[in-house]
ZAMARGU-4260 file (C-alpha; in steps of 0.2 Angstrom, whole numbers, plus 5000, padded with zeros to 4 digits):
<rodrens>
0) 5555/5423/5426 | 5557/5423/5445 | 5553/5439/5454 | 5556/5444/5472 | 5544/5455/5482
5) 5550/5468/5495 | 5559/5460/5509 | 5571/5446/5507 | 5564/5431/5516 | 5574/5415/5514
10) 5561/5402/5519 | 5559/5385/5512 | 5542/5375/5512 | 5542/5357/5519 | 5529/5344/5517
15) 5523/5338/5534 | 5515/5322/5537 | 5503/5318/5551 | 5502/5300/5557 | 5493/5291/5571
20) 5509/5281/5577 | 5519/5277/5562 | 5529/5293/5558 | 5546/5284/5561 | 5541/5268/5553
25) 5535/5277/5538 | 5550/5288/5536 | 5561/5273/5537 | 5550/5265/5523 | 5552/5280/5512
30) 5571/5280/5515 | 5571/5262/5509 | 5561/5266/5493 | 5569/5281/5486 | 5588/5285/5482
35) 5597/5299/5491 | 5585/5298/5506 | 5589/5298/5525 | 5582/5302/5542 | 5590/5318/5548
40) 5583/5319/5565 | 5571/5311/5577 | 5565/5318/5593 | 5550/5314/5605 | 5539/5328/5611
45) 5533/5323/5629 | 5516/5327/5637 | 5507/5334/5621 | 5488/5332/5620 | 5491/5316/5610
50) 5503/5310/5623 | 5521/5307/5618 | 5524/5312/5599 | 5538/5307/5588 | 5544/5321/5577
55) 5555/5315/5562 | 5564/5325/5549 | 5570/5316/5533 | 5574/5318/5515 | 5566/5309/5501
60) 5578/5309/5485 | 5586/5325/5492 | 5570/5334/5497 | 5565/5338/5515 | 5550/5331/5524
65) 5544/5331/5541 | 5532/5318/5550 | 5524/5317/5567 | 5515/5304/5576 | 5501/5313/5585
70) 5486/5302/5586 | 5472/5297/5575 | 5464/5314/5572 | 5468/5316/5553 | 5469/5304/5539
75) 5481/5306/5525 | 5472/5307/5508 | 5476/5310/5489 | 5471/5328/5489 | 5490/5332/5491
80) 5501/5319/5482 | 5519/5318/5477 | 5525/5318/5459 | 5541/5307/5457 | 5550/5313/5441
85) 5561/5299/5435 | 5571/5306/5420 | 5580/5293/5409 | 5593/5306/5404 | 5598/5307/5422
90) 5595/5289/5428 | 5602/5276/5417 | 5591/5262/5424 | 5575/5274/5424 | 5563/5260/5419
95) 5569/5247/5431 | 5570/5261/5445 | 5551/5266/5442 | 5546/5247/5442 | 5556/5244/5459
100) 5548/5259/5467 | 5531/5254/5462 | 5533/5237/5468 | 5539/5243/5485 | 5525/5256/5487
105) 5512/5244/5481 | 5515/5232/5496 | 5499/5234/5506 | 5494/5249/5496 | 5480/5254/5484
110) 5482/5258/5465 | 5474/5274/5460 | 5480/5273/5442 | 5489/5258/5436 | 5508/5259/5431
115) 5505/5260/5412 | 5508/5270/5396 | 5497/5286/5395 | 5497/5300/5383 | 5508/5311/5394
120) 5521/5298/5399 | 5526/5281/5393 | 5527/5275/5411 | 5516/5283/5424 | 5506/5276/5439
125) 5497/5283/5455 | 5499/5273/5471 | 5493/5276/5488 | 5505/5267/5500 | 5501/5257/5516
130) 5503/5273/5526 | 5490/5283/5515 | 5503/5294/5506 | 5500/5295/5487 | 5514/5295/5475
135) 5513/5299/5456 | 5528/5290/5448 | 5532/5296/5431 | 5545/5293/5418 | 5548/5310/5411
140) 5561/5322/5403 | 5562/5332/5419 | 5575/5345/5411 | 5582/5350/5428 | 5565/5350/5437
145) 5566/5342/5454 | 5563/5324/5457 | 5549/5326/5470 | 5535/5339/5468 | 5520/5340/5480
150) 5504/5341/5470 | 5488/5349/5475 | 5471/5342/5469 | 5456/5354/5468 | 5440/5344/5470
155) 5423/5346/5476 | 5419/5364/5479 | 5437/5369/5476 | 5436/5361/5458 | 5440/5375/5446
160) 5450/5385/5458 | 5467/5378/5455 | 5472/5393/5444 | 5466/5406/5456 | 5475/5397/5470
165) 5491/5396/5460 | 5490/5415/5457 | 5486/5418/5476 | 5501/5408/5481 | 5512/5417/5468
170) 5507/5434/5476 | 5510/5429/5494 | 5527/5421/5493 | 5542/5432/5490 | 5553/5421/5479
175) 5542/5413/5466 | 5541/5407/5448 | 5526/5403/5437 | 5529/5387/5427 | 5518/5379/5415
180) 5499/5379/5414 | 5488/5367/5403 | 5469/5368/5403 | 5456/5355/5399 | 5449/5356/5382
185) 5432/5350/5375 | 5428/5332/5378 | 5437/5330/5395 | 5420/5328/5404 | 5416/5329/5418
190) 5430/5341/5419 | 5425/5358/5413 | 5434/5366/5398 | 5447/5379/5403 | 5450/5372/5420
195) 5467/5367/5425 | 5473/5350/5419 | 5490/5353/5425 | 5501/5367/5431 | 5517/5370/5441
200) 5525/5384/5450 | 5539/5388/5462 | 5537/5395/5480 | 5553/5398/5489 | 5563/5386/5480
205) 5550/5372/5481 | 5541/5367/5465 | 5522/5363/5467 | 5509/5356/5455 | 5491/5360/5455
210) 5476/5353/5445 | 5457/5353/5445 | 5447/5337/5445 | 5428/5336/5443 | 5427/5317/5446
215) 5418/5313/5462 | 5432/5312/5476 | 5428/5308/5494 | 5442/5318/5501 | 5448/5336/5502
220) 5463/5345/5509 | 5465/5342/5528 | 5478/5344/5542 | 5486/5326/5538 | 5497/5334/5525
225) 5502/5352/5529 | 5515/5363/5521 | 5528/5370/5533 | 5535/5388/5530 | 5551/5390/5538
230) 5554/5408/5544 | 5569/5417/5551 | 5560/5431/5560 | 5544/5436/5569 | 5541/5448/5555
235) 5540/5434/5543 | 5529/5424/5554 | 5517/5438/5556 | 5517/5441/5537 | 5513/5424/5531
240) 5500/5422/5545 | 5491/5437/5540 | 5492/5433/5521 | 5487/5414/5523 | 5475/5412/5538
245) 5457/5411/5533 | 5449/5400/5546 | 5451/5407/5563 | 5445/5391/5572 | 5459/5381/5563
250) 5473/5392/5571 | 5483/5382/5583 | 5501/5379/5588 | 5508/5388/5572 | 5495/5379/5561
255) 5482/5388/5550 | 5471/5385/5535 | 5470/5395/5520 | 5454/5399/5510 | 5455/5383/5500
260) 5457/5372/5515 | 5475/5369/5513 | 5484/5368/5530 | 5500/5377/5533 | 5512/5378/5547
265) 5521/5395/5550 | 5536/5390/5560 | 5552/5398/5565 | 5568/5389/5561 | 5574/5392/5578
270) 5560/5380/5585 | 5568/5366/5575 | 5585/5370/5583 | 5577/5370/5600 | 5568/5354/5597
275) 5583/5344/5590 | 5597/5352/5600 | 5589/5356/5617 | 5590/5346/5633 | 5574/5336/5638
280) 5570/5350/5650 | 5572/5363/5637 | 5561/5354/5625 | 5548/5351/5638 | 5547/5369/5642
285) 5546/5374/5624 | 5533/5361/5620 | 5522/5368/5634 | 5524/5386/5628 | 5520/5382/5610
290) 5504/5372/5615 | 5496/5388/5622 | 5500/5398/5606 | 5490/5400/5590 | 5503/5410/5580
295) 5520/5407/5586 | 5528/5421/5597 | 5547/5418/5594 | 5553/5429/5609 | 5541/5418/5621
300) 5548/5402/5613 | 5566/5408/5616 | 5562/5413/5634 | 5554/5396/5637 | 5570/5388/5630
305) 5582/5398/5641 | 5571/5395/5656
</rodrens>
């Protein structure tokens, strides 16, 4: 099924959450909700346009996440949510587990679809937690599928483009695998017959889901949840930048927006190393260097790091 395009990029794609001030607190909360979760590093970027910004990397049920506290500029919304696949064949207390997660995520949160029995799952619910992040908890036979899957919801002018976007992403990334694709049939109004009810696909060892929704949603993709592509070389950074960037005015500090409005960060692995292992002076120099960049220049970042 999987196919590798020319060049052997070894990137991974990490969901990146933008908070006003709560990155650390939110990461600690998620580590308390989900099994096999821990904070792997926390550092503070000094003197950014948002003042001092906490940068936290953590795992949720074994899946990597990053979070930053960088001011009240973007608000997390349900356009990108996270499926949590709880498989009774893997977890002997699956039902108790889903109920416990639900109850923790509900504190101060907002129910989008109640935890209940649905045609596609005997126990499913969609919840927006107190920090704005949305989770779709699902009792499912995951058959080796990952526990956490970022899900893209195509709404408004994007509605009907989920399949096109999926094909586009499969064409851009080097190591990919198309998964399932289910379409709406007749009688699913307001959803249009033939648009995507659910699909999944793998990009660089990260599984994603995508779906269309014609319901009236008052949100769309924004910078609050971005997808970070971890690159080894300048060649990879250049490649992804050229393939994905579609909104010139959104290009800043390694961030770009694609033609669907999804935010990506094209970032060298070396930068993560510099920020977690460097001295305060080195981190400060690197921060000041990258704040001036649109696309990251790896050689310049290394020069700043070395001083």
